[in-house]
C-alpha positions in Angstrom: 97.8 67.5 92.3 94.8 65.5 91.4 94.1 65.1 87.7 91.5 67.6 86.3 91.8 69.9 89.3 92.4 73.5 88.4 93.7 76.5 90.5 93.5 80.0 89.5 95.5 82.7 91.6 92.9 85.4 92.1 93.8 89.0 91.4 92.7 91.7 94.3 92.5 95.3 93.0 92.6 97.7 96.1 92.1 101.4 95.9 91.1 104.0 98.6 87.5 102.8 98.6 88.2 99.2 99.4 88.9 96.3 96.9 87.7 94.1 94.2 88.5 90.5 93.7 87.3 88.8 90.3 86.6 85.1 91.0 85.4 83.4 87.7 84.8 84.9 84.1 83.2 83.4 81.5 86.5 84.2 79.3 88.7 82.2 81.9 90.4 79.2 80.5 88.7 77.2 83.4 85.1 78.3 82.7 82.9 75.3 82.0 79.2 76.7 82.3 77.1 78.5 84.6 74.8 76.6 87.0 74.4 78.8 90.0 76.4 80.5 92.7 75.8 80.0 96.4 77.4 81.0 99.6 78.4 78.3 102.4 80.1 79.0 105.8 82.0 76.9 108.1 82.8 77.5 111.9 86.3 77.3 113.1 87.4 73.7 113.5 84.4 72.1 112.1 84.9 69.7 109.1 82.2 69.8 106.3 82.6 67.1 104.0 83.1 64.7 102.5 80.8 64.9 99.5 81.0 64.7 95.7 79.0 65.2 92.4 78.5 62.8 89.3 78.0 65.7 86.9 78.7 69.0 88.6 82.1 71.0 88.7 82.5 73.0 91.7 84.7 76.4 91.9 85.6 77.2 95.5 86.5 80.8 96.5 87.0 81.7 100.1 85.8 85.6 100.7 86.2 85.5 104.5 88.4 83.7 106.8 90.8 80.8 105.6 89.9 77.0 105.1 91.8 74.0 104.4 90.2 72.3 101.4 91.0 68.6 100.9 90.2 66.7 97.7 90.4 62.8 97.2 90.4 61.3 93.8 88.1 58.4 93.8 88.1 58.0 90.0 89.3 54.6 89.4 90.2 55.3 85.8 92.4 58.4 87.1 96.3 58.7 87.0 95.8 60.2 90.5 93.3 57.7 91.8 93.4 57.7 95.7 95.6 60.9 95.7 95.1 63.5 98.1 95.4 67.4 97.6 95.2 70.1 100.3 94.6 73.8 99.7 94.8 76.5 102.2 92.7 79.2 100.6 91.1 82.5 101.7 92.1 86.0 102.6 95.8 85.2 103.0 95.8 83.1 99.9 92.9 84.0 97.3 92.7 81.2 95.1 89.7 79.5 93.1 89.9 75.8 93.0 88.1 73.8 90.4 86.8 70.6 91.5 85.9 68.0 89.0 83.1 65.6 89.2 83.8 62.2 91.3 86.4 64.0 93.3 85.5 64.0 96.8 85.8 67.3 98.7 85.6 68.7 102.1 86.9 71.7 104.1 87.7 72.9 107.6 87.5 76.5 108.7 91.0 77.2 110.1 91.8 80.1 112.3 89.5 81.8 114.8 86.6 83.2 112.6 83.8 81.4 110.5 85.0 81.2 107.0 82.6 82.2 104.1 82.9 80.3 101.0 81.4 81.0 97.3 80.7 78.2 95.0 80.1 78.8 91.4 78.9 75.4 90.4 78.6 74.2 86.7 74.8 72.9 87.4 71.8 74.3 89.2 70.9 72.2 92.4 68.0 69.7 91.6 66.0 69.4 94.6 64.1 66.1 93.2 67.3 64.5 92.2 70.2 66.1 93.8 73.8 65.4 92.3 75.1 65.3 95.9 76.6 62.1 97.5 77.9 62.4 100.9 80.6 60.3 102.8 80.9 60.7 106.6 83.9 63.0 107.3 85.6 60.6 109.8 84.1 57.0 109.3 85.4 56.2 105.9 88.2 54.6 103.8 89.6 57.8 102.9 93.4 58.1 104.2 93.2 61.6 105.7 93.2 63.0 109.1 91.5 66.4 109.6 93.8 67.2 112.8 96.2 69.7 112.7 99.7 68.7 111.6 102.1 69.9 114.2 105.9 70.3 113.6 
């Protein structure tokens, strides 16, 4: 796994009324600080990525559907430089994945329904000077193929 990436297995607490799932708490070992919480979604088979931040940590949790979350370590001083990590997260595998700065990330909704992702970022979005940098999902030097791996 890429250096500094952390994963928290999420606990789902069901009862006769429904279910509750805690995502990130201020007393978690992986909690850094709160910037903002937002929701994003992806249509099945569509790639959203690559992008990265220079300051911000992201904390991805999928609350509907499933995604393939892919990380690429672009940090030249990292022990896992140029390493790729894949996570299949969502309703069938509830995880929180903490993504450190300078680690490129993208996701693709898998299955037949849209995926809804909650991100708790460590920094609020700055509309005047966004800490968000994009790389084309297919035309780049990242050694990753977004296609389904058969077999």
